[in-house]
N, C-alpha and C positions, 0 to 999 in steps of 0.2 A: 491605220497603223497598229502593230501589235503592242498590247499593253506591257509595260515593264513588270517583271516578276517582283513580288514583294518579299524582301528578305528582312525579317523583323525579329531575329533571334534575341537580342538584348531586351526588347520590349516584352517578349513572351517569357523570358527568364525572370524578369522583375515581377510579372504577374504571378508566376508560379511561386516565387518566394513570398510574395505578399499574401498568398493564399495558404502558405505553410505546407506545400505539397512537394513530395519527391517527384522525380521525373517519371517513375513508374506509376505513381498515383495519378498524376495529371494526364499521362498518356491513356490510362484506363478510362478517365472521365471523357476524354476526347475520342475514344475508340480507335486509337492508333498505337503503334508499338513504341516502347520506350526508346529503342534505337533510332527510330524515325524522329521522335521528338528531340533527341539529343542532336541529331544532324540539323534540325531546324534551329535550335538554340545556338548552334555554332555557325549559323549562316551558310551551311553547306547544302541546304535545301530551301527552296522558297515555300512560302505558305500558299497552299491551294485554297480555292474559294470554298471548298467543302470544309476544310479545317477552320477557316475564318468563321464560317457560320456556326460551327460547333463551339468555338471559343466564345462568341457573342452569346449563344444560348446557355452555355454552362456557367459562365461567370458574369453575366450581365455587363459585358465589356463593350466599351465604345471602340469600334474598329478603326476610327481615325487615329487612335493612339498607336496603332501598329505602324503608321507612317509618321513617326515622331520627327523625322528629318524635315517634314513639311514646315515645321515651326521656324526653321532657318532658311527656308527656300530650297531645301533639298541640296543635291550635289551642286547645282548651279549657284545657289546662294552661298555655299561654302567657297566655291571657286571665285566668286566675285570678291569676297573678302580677302582671299589669298592673293588676289591680283594687286594688292597694295604694294607700292614700290619698296616698302620695308622688308618684304619677303622675296624680292626679285632674285636675290643671289642664291636662294635655296633650291630653285629648279623643281618645285613641287608640281607634278602633273596630275591630270584628272584621275588616272588610275590609282595613284597614291591617296588622293582625296577620297575616292570611292571606298578604298580599304579602311581608311580612318572612320568614315561615316558608318560603314557597315559594322565594324568591330566595336566602336565606342561612340554611339550616337549622342549619349548624354555629354561626353567630353567635347564632342564637336559643337553641341548646343552651348556649352559653357564658353568655348572659345568664341563663338559667334556673339554671345551676349557681352563678353568682355570687350571684344573688338568694337561692337556698336556703341558701348558706353564709355570707352576710353580712347576713341580715335582722336585725331586732331580737333581741337575745340571748334575751329571755324567750320569743319565739316559736320561735327557732331551736332552743332547748334543750328545748322542751316536747315530751315523748314522744308525747302525743296528736296534736299537729300533725305530728310526724315520721311517725307511723303513717298518718295521714290522707293525707299527701302521697304515700305509697307506694300507698295504695288508689286515689287519683286517677290516679297514673301508670299503673296497670293499667286505669283507667276502670271500676273495680269490676266487672271481668269476667275470670274465670279459666277460660279455655275448656277446658283439659284436665280440670280438676276437675269442671266442669259436665258434660262428656261421661261421665266415670266415674260420677258420681252418677245421671245419666239411665240409664246401662246397668244399674246396680244396681236402680233403681226398676222398670225393665222386667223384670228377673229376678225381683223380688219381686211383680210384677204388682200394683203399688199402684193402688188405685182410690179414688174419693171416699169409699167406705163403710168401708174396712177398713185404712186407713193405720196406725193405732195397732196393730191386731192383727198386721198383717204385719211391722211393725218389731219388735214384741215377740217374734214367732216367730223372726225372724232372730237376735235376741240369744240366744234360748234354744237354737236348733238349731246355730248357727255358733259361738257363743261360750260356751255353757253358762251363760248368765246369766238368772236369773229377775227379774221386775219386782215390786217391793214398794213399795206406797204407805205411807209412814210418817207418824205424827202430827207436827204442827208442833213440839211440845215435844221430840221426838226429833231432829229436824233443824231447830233454831231459826234457823240462819244459812245454810242450804244448800238450794239447789233440787234438786240432784242429787248423789248420792254413789255411787261404785263401790266395793263391798265384795267384793274378790276372795276373801277367806277364806270368806265365806258364799255366794260366787258369786251376788251380787245387785246389781242396779241399783236403788238406793233413791231414790224420788221423794217430794218433800214434798207433803203433802195439800193445801196451799194453792194449788197450781197448777191452773189451769183446764184443760179437756181439750185445747185447742189447744197450750198450753204444755207439757203432759205429752208430747204427740206430738213436739214440737220437741226436747224433752230426750232422747227415745229416738233421734231422728235424729242429734242432736249426738254421742251416745255411739257410735253406729255410725260416724259420720265419724271420730271419734278412733281407733277400732279398725281401720277398713278403708282409710282414706285418709291415715293418719298420715304415710307417707313423702312423698306428694305435697304435703301441707300444709307439712311441714317444709322441703321443697325450695324451695317458693315463698317461705317466710319467710327461708330462708338466703340466697336470691338477692337479697334487699333490701339487704344489707350496711349495716345500721344501725350507728351509732357505739357504742351500748350495748344492753344486754339489754332494758330496759323497753319501748321502742317495738317491738322485735322480738316480744315476747310479746303486746303489744296487737294487732299486725298478725296474728300467728298465731291469736289468738282470733277476729279478724274472719273470717279465711279458713276457720276451722273452722265458724263459724256460716253462712258462705256455702255450704259443702258440705252442711250440714244442710238449709238452705232449698232447695238444688238437688235434694236427695233427696225432700223433701216436695212440692215444686212442680217436677217434671221439665220441663226446658226446652221441648221440643217441645209437650207436652200443655198446659203452662201458657200458652205463647204462642198456641196455637190457641184456648184458652179466652178469652184477652184479646181476640183479634180477633173471635171469634164473639159475644161479649157487649158489645162496644164498651167494654171496660175497665170493666165494671160492678163496682165494688169490693165491695159486699155479696154479690153472687153469687159472686165469686171467693173471698171469705173462706169462704163456706159450702161451696163446691165442693171446696176443698182443705183445709178444716179448719184454717185459720190465723188469727191475729190481724191487726189492721190494720197494726201496725208491721212484722211479718214480711212481709206482702204489699207494703208500701211499699218495704222493702229490695229485695225481689225485682224490683220494677218498674224499679229503676235498673240492673239487671244484664243486660238483654236485648240483648246486642250481639254475638251469634254471627254470624260472617261468612256472608252469604247468607240469614240468618234473623233479622233484627233486629226488635226491638219499638220502641215509641215511646220517645224519649229523655226520661225523667222525671228530675227531681231529687227528693231527699228530705231533709228536715231534721226534727230533734226539738228542741222549744223548751220551756223551763220558764216559770213564771209571771213571772219577772223579764225575759223576753225574750232569755235567753241560749241559744245553740245548744249542745246536748250531743251532737248527731250532725249531720253534713252530708255528703251524697254527691251530687256533681254528675253522676256518670256521663258520659253523652255529651250532656247537656243544654246545656252552655255557660253555666250559671248562675253567672257570676263574682261576682254580688252577694252570694252566700252567704259570701264570704270575710270579710265584716265581723264584728266581735266581737259585735254585737247586731243585733236586727231592728227594723224600723220599727213603731211603735205603730199606724200607720194600716193595717197589714196585718191583714186580717180573721182570720188564723190565731189571733190572740190572743183573739178572741171565742169561739173553740171551747171555752175553759175554762168558759164560762158555759152551754154547750149540750152537756153531756157526752153522748157517743155519737152525736151528729149530725155529718154532714159539712157543713162550711161552705165555700162556694165563692166565688171572687172573681176578677175579671180586674184586673190591675194593670199600670201602666207604671212600670218601675223607673228611677230617676234614673240617667242615663248619665254624669254629671259632665263635661259638655262634648260628649259624643256623644249620638246620638238615644236616647231611653228605650227599653228593651226591653219587649216586650209579652208578658205571661204569663197563663196560666190556672192558678189555684192552688186547692187544696182541702185541708182540714185537719180533723182529728178527734182527740179526746182518747184517750189510752191509759193504762192503769194499769200502773205499773212495780212489780215485786216483786223487784228485784235482791237486796235484803236481807230479803225477805218482809215488809216493812212497806209498806203501800199508799202509793204516790206517784203523782202525776199529771203527765203531759206532754201536749203537743200534737205530733202528727206531721203534717207538711205535705208535700204532693206538688205539683209544678208542671211545666208543659210550655209551650212556646211557644204562644201563642194561635192561631197559624196552623195548628197541628197538632191542635187540640182540637175541631174542628167535629163530628167523628163520635163523640166520647166520650159515653158514657151520663151521666156526672156533669155534662156541659156542656149537656144538653138544657134548653131554656128560658132559658139564660143568654146575655146579649148578649156577644159576643166582639169588638165594635167597639172600636177604640182610644179613640174619643171618650167611651165609657161606662166606661172603666177608671179606677181610682183611682191617682193618682200617689203612689208611695211612695219612700222612700230606703233607705239601707243601714245604718240606725241613725244617730242624730243626729251622732255624732262623725265619721262618714264621709259625711254627706249634705250636698249643696250646694243643695238646693231652698230657694229664698228665699220668705219670707212664710208659712212653715208655722206654724200656731198651736199645733201639738202639740210643737214643738221644745223639748227640755229643756236643750240645751247647744249651743254653736256648733261648726261643723266645725273639725277640727284644722288649725292653721296659717293661719287666716284672720284678717284685721284686723277688729277690732270697731269699730263706730260707735255712740257712746253718745248718747242723747237726754237733754236737761236733765230733772232730777228733777221740776221744777215743772210740766212739760208733761203729766205723768201718762201718758206713752207707754210702749211696750215698752222696757225698760231698755237692750237692745242689739239691734243688727242687725249683719250681717256684709257686708263688701264683696263685690260680685259677686252 
């Protein structure tokens, strides 16, 4: 996919003022015209790679500062914050947010910081939300860790047929650890245990083959990428230990997935199969949830995959996992999902992939058009069978060549209009509504008319 152009006028203007240079003087040092520099500073021209190199050489400048919007998760991070129901009546769309971010990135960062620090107390202090904010700030892509895992996968010559064996051999030869599968009653509450006294990695017999492979990869990540994982977690600067540990667990699982599904080979397989999910699961020996996670991480510079979001939902419609990645799916910020979303029907069709095109209520802005698919997964976090639905989604305009979308209409007029969960949804006239949107004025019908007991203004 084509890389997005870098518009960094405000950052370049601050650098020039810090150096005490006029536009003419700075342009001379960069070997460009003053008029061209003026256009760059006003975000009317993007920065070319050649100019970026000259800036780095001339001013000993960190090029990451040119993408200052990354500190708040870029446009998607800003959109997620603006998805708060308190801003629903303003109808702010992505184009307006893009203009705000381009023209005043420091003001956008100030808004993001204020929002993160002064949101509702129960959300601000929720460690899971704090960990997820950090994941989204990274856009769920940890480039250095991905590269290290891919290098190890190449060293082990992992292939579709022998991943488990190769990982087991690595543990045996490099770490003197044998693999032992133990009965459930020996490991009643544990999926994996490292016994250094016996030099064993003990795996619960209740795990299926894909889960066993993933547990071996996780242990290797803990042993061989520990310093990188801890450095990433330490850089997050959480207020307390709980969100840091949650974030570190996520990064560890990320490293394990990157080892089992090495970036380059995985992306090539996605492209060659049209993101055929059953084929990818079989080829890499992974479960649907692990595959869905991996699809949200494909954001390597110069080698990007399609921008999927991923969510995990329970039968009550609550999200237990949400990763927007680079998708821009701000509607996932709601506390609950819409019952009209076909993802909920997947519970009644275990193991099948349920697809649907949806228009998501924009609360004053144009509805967003998405192609979504969902499938049940069995959770065994405590070794007791539990069931969730994992959903994937991508903008419908990008779904035309996907294998799961074959035979499915991607036209907006054929899509189903859904909301963000009733409390955050402003779609009028929905017969499935269970409660009114927050902050709206209710209009009551006389009881004797036998009509819907309430409606809401607007």
